[in-house]
C-alpha positions, 0 to 999 in steps of 0.5 A, spaced: 829 273 454 831 272 461 829 279 463 822 277 459 821 271 463 824 272 470 822 280 471 816 281 466 813 274 467 815 272 474 816 278 478 810 283 475 805 279 471 804 273 476 803 278 482 798 282 477 794 276 476 794 273 483 788 272 486 786 275 493 787 271 499 782 266 500 780 267 493 781 262 486 784 264 480 779 266 474 779 260 469 780 265 464 786 268 467 789 261 468 788 259 461 791 265 459 797 265 464 799 258 462 798 260 454 803 265 456 808 260 459 808 256 454 810 261 449 816 263 454 818 256 454 818 255 447 823 261 446 827 258 452 827 251 449 833 252 444 837 254 451 834 249 456 831 243 451 830 238 456 827 242 462 823 246 458 820 239 454 818 236 461 815 242 463 811 243 456 808 236 457 806 237 465 802 244 463 797 240 459 795 233 456 798 233 449 797 229 443 802 225 440 807 229 436 806 235 440 813 236 442 817 242 443 823 239 439 819 239 433 814 244 434 814 250 429 814 257 431 809 261 430 810 267 425 812 274 428 806 278 428 805 285 430 804 288 437 801 295 440 807 299 442 802 303 446 800 297 451 808 296 452 808 303 454 802 303 459 806 296 462 812 300 463 809 306 466 805 301 470 811 298 473 814 305 475 808 307 478 807 301 482 815 302 484 813 309 486 807 307 490 811 301 494 816 306 496 811 311 499 808 305 503 815 303 505 817 310 507 810 311 511 812 304 514 805 302 512 803 294 514 800 290 509 794 290 512 793 298 512 790 301 506 791 307 503 785 311 504 785 315 497 790 315 491 789 321 487 792 320 480 792 325 474 786 323 469 791 323 463 796 318 466 793 312 464 787 314 461 780 310 461 783 303 463 779 300 468 784 294 468 790 298 470 786 301 476 784 294 478 791 292 479 793 299 482 788 298 487 790 291 489 798 292 489 798 298 493 792 296 497 788 302 496 781 303 497 779 309 492 782 312 486 780 319 485 782 323 478 785 330 478 785 335 472 792 338 474 793 340 481 793 336 487 788 337 493 791 340 499 788 337 505 791 334 512 793 327 511 794 328 503 801 327 501 804 329 494 810 325 491 812 327 484 812 321 478 815 323 472 812 330 469 806 329 474 804 329 481 801 323 485 797 324 492 796 319 497 791 320 503 795 315 508 792 313 515 799 315 518 799 321 522 803 326 519 804 330 526 808 324 529 814 327 532 818 320 531 816 320 523 818 327 522 825 325 525 825 319 521 824 323 514 829 328 516 834 323 517 832 320 510 833 327 507 840 328 510 842 321 508 840 322 500 842 329 500 849 327 502 849 321 497 847 326 492 853 330 493 857 324 492 854 323 486 855 330 483 862 330 485 863 323 481 860 326 475 864 332 475 870 329 476 873 329 469 878 323 469 872 319 472 867 321 466 873 320 461 875 313 463 868 310 465 864 306 460 858 309 458 853 304 461 857 306 468 856 314 467 848 312 465 848 308 471 850 314 475 846 319 472 840 314 473 842 314 481 842 322 481 835 322 478 832 317 483 835 321 489 833 327 486 826 324 486 826 321 493 829 328 496 823 332 492 818 326 495 821 327 502 820 335 502 813 334 499 811 330 505 815 334 510 811 340 508 804 337 507 
């Protein structure tokens, strides 16, 4: 419940529906967001009764007797696992895109000219592409059927079993930028070597808790992806 409220709702969902600077939130989005929040604080009420009750009545005018302390929970209904899968994939995708912007040292005001995405990654889902354009400040999205276009300024990074292409406003022949990427590459190579040594240590593997082992394996996988992304950028 904590992760659902703090991570999924506060950290991700609110960023997705937040209007652009100077614009107002669409009434439909506002009403849906309030409805989601009501559902969340209803689930949180047994753990934080007084605060959630106060918030519940601040959200909108209530009829007499419409109180969380006596409210009947709605019966459990079915859900579409494909929606959850698409949401998880979108979060990972945006994280990869933000890491790219950070690596390129792009300012918030600098747009990614074109973003190349395999058509099968998200399918025909215009709402997801609207989120991607806004969150990554991307001017245009183009769909590919497989191989990424090879052209100056287009950098390819791995994402799951796919490849993504970014046309960045940064000059790739900038000596300072190349040196920075090479330093990052050396750092991650050293970090990967230390992870491999730890995971090949039988005493560590036998004595560590399973979740610790899984965390180290995830660190290794993430580091390998970062190394691959830097190499693709350097060789572009």
